[in-house]
LUMBASE-13419 format. One record per residue (C-alpha): x, y, z; residue in three letters; residue number from 0. Coordinates in nm, 4 decimals, padded with zeros to 6 digits. Example, Ala and Ser with C-alpha at 12.3 -4.5 7.8 and 13.67 -1.06 7.14 Angstrom:
PT          x          y          z    aa     i
PT    01.2300   -00.4500    00.7800   Ala     0
PT    01.3670   -00.1060    00.7140   Ser     1
END
This chain:
PT          x          y          z    aa     i
PT    10.1723    08.3337    12.1553   Unk     0
PT    10.2723    08.6885    12.1561   Unk     1
PT    10.2094    08.8936    11.8294   Unk     2
PT    10.1648    09.2413    11.7305   Unk     3
PT    09.8680    09.3628    11.5145   Unk     4
PT    09.8193    09.7232    11.4310   Unk     5
PT    10.1099    09.8189    11.6859   Unk     6
PT    09.9292    09.6638    11.9758   Unk     7
PT    10.0583    09.3385    12.1373   Unk     8
PT    09.8233    09.0546    12.1816   Unk     9
PT    09.8647    08.6819    12.3364   Unk    10
PT    09.6704    08.4516    12.0984   Unk    11
PT    09.6152    08.0888    12.1730   Unk    12
PT    09.4678    07.8783    11.8962   Unk    13
PT    09.1766    07.7271    12.1017   Unk    14
PT    09.0901    08.0960    12.2018   Unk    15
PT    09.0707    08.2143    11.8336   Unk    16
PT    08.8782    07.8881    11.7565   Unk    17
PT    08.6277    07.9620    12.0322   Unk    18
PT    08.5972    08.3257    11.9362   Unk    19
PT    08.5050    08.2395    11.5794   Unk    20
PT    08.2520    07.9724    11.6955   Unk    21
PT    07.8908    08.0703    11.5900   Unk    22
PT    08.0043    08.3459    11.3788   Unk    23
PT    07.9156    08.3222    10.9933   Unk    24
PT    08.1837    08.3427    10.7614   Unk    25
PT    08.1434    08.6703    10.5180   Unk    26
PT    08.2176    08.5931    10.1327   Unk    27
PT    08.5627    08.5697    10.0673   Unk    28
PT    08.7416    08.8083    09.8268   Unk    29
PT    09.0945    08.8240    09.9469   Unk    30
PT    09.2978    08.6393    10.1872   Unk    31
PT    09.1195    08.3792    10.3804   Unk    32
PT    09.1975    08.1190    10.6630   Unk    33
PT    09.0286    07.7971    10.7588   Unk    34
PT    08.9100    07.7682    11.1034   Unk    35
PT    08.7412    07.4528    11.1952   Unk    36
PT    08.5579    07.3639    10.8668   Unk    37
PT    08.4917    07.7147    10.7872   Unk    38
PT    08.6979    07.9599    10.5781   Unk    39
PT    08.6812    08.3174    10.7132   Unk    40
PT    08.8236    08.6419    10.5415   Unk    41
PT    09.1479    08.7176    10.7465   Unk    42
PT    09.0040    09.0766    10.8253   Unk    43
PT    08.6797    08.9225    10.9652   Unk    44
PT    08.8754    08.7029    11.1960   Unk    45
PT    09.1099    09.0107    11.2896   Unk    46
PT    08.8368    09.2009    11.3737   Unk    47
PT    08.7064    08.9226    11.6025   Unk    48
PT    08.9960    08.8546    11.7811   Unk    49
PT    09.1652    09.1859    11.8402   Unk    50
PT    08.8252    09.4077    11.8670   Unk    51
PT    08.9841    09.6560    11.6607   Unk    52
PT    08.8559    09.8191    11.3306   Unk    53
PT    08.9492    09.6318    11.0061   Unk    54
PT    09.0995    09.9491    10.8726   Unk    55
PT    09.3722    09.9399    11.1680   Unk    56
PT    09.5591    09.6377    11.0399   Unk    57
PT    09.6511    09.4544    10.7404   Unk    58
PT    09.5572    09.1132    10.6267   Unk    59
PT    09.9206    09.0219    10.6267   Unk    60
PT    09.9555    09.0985    10.9781   Unk    61
PT    09.6791    08.8826    11.0810   Unk    62
PT    09.7998    08.6137    10.8295   Unk    63
PT    10.1331    08.5797    10.9711   Unk    64
PT    10.0018    08.5468    11.3216   Unk    65
PT    09.7405    08.2874    11.2327   Unk    66
PT    09.9809    08.0824    11.0253   Unk    67
PT    10.2149    08.1122    11.3472   Unk    68
PT    09.9400    07.9761    11.5603   Unk    69
PT    09.9025    07.6619    11.3184   Unk    70
PT    09.5838    07.7744    11.0965   Unk    71
PT    09.5946    07.7283    10.7183   Unk    72
PT    09.5794    08.0385    10.5293   Unk    73
PT    09.4923    08.0894    10.1666   Unk    74
PT    09.6094    08.3591    09.9583   Unk    75
PT    09.3711    08.5914    09.7578   Unk    76
PT    09.1656    08.4029    09.4738   Unk    77
PT    09.3024    08.5008    09.1401   Unk    78
PT    09.0246    08.6293    08.8964   Unk    79
PT    09.0990    08.5307    08.5428   Unk    80
PT    08.9839    08.7810    08.2874   Unk    81
PT    08.7848    08.6562    07.9816   Unk    82
PT    08.9161    08.6889    07.6487   Unk    83
PT    08.7828    08.9704    07.4249   Unk    84
PT    08.6450    08.8354    07.1424   Unk    85
PT    08.5880    09.0327    06.7989   Unk    86
PT    08.2201    09.0797    06.6567   Unk    87
PT    08.3262    08.7862    06.3985   Unk    88
PT    08.4378    08.5426    06.6817   Unk    89
PT    08.1501    08.6399    06.9274   Unk    90
PT    07.8770    08.5502    06.6207   Unk    91
PT    08.0799    08.2420    06.5255   Unk    92
PT    08.0743    08.1196    06.9032   Unk    93
PT    07.6927    08.1822    06.9136   Unk    94
PT    07.6423    07.9781    06.5976   Unk    95
PT    07.8773    07.6925    06.7125   Unk    96
PT    08.1405    07.7231    06.4425   Unk    97
PT    08.4889    07.8474    06.4282   Unk    98
PT    08.5643    08.1897    06.2952   Unk    99
PT    08.7516    08.1449    05.9751   Unk   100
PT    08.9863    08.4704    05.8981   Unk   101
END
């Protein structure tokens, strides 16, 4: 399949991408990711390997679109929830195992 990543055309084939990623250890996922085989890789890591370009030269969206068109399962960035901010009374009550009465 022909696709453009960072203004350069590439002819990508699913089996070639799988072969390129074989033996490469996945980095920790902090943003968008893709499942290749039984491993989950950050899309920027895969983009760097298959294009030979620096990660700063392309966006995660460009690589995600190309990998999705090839038939890979792509995942959005994990949502990081924020812990509720407790008042000092609520914190002390939680440590004692009782509910704060206001």
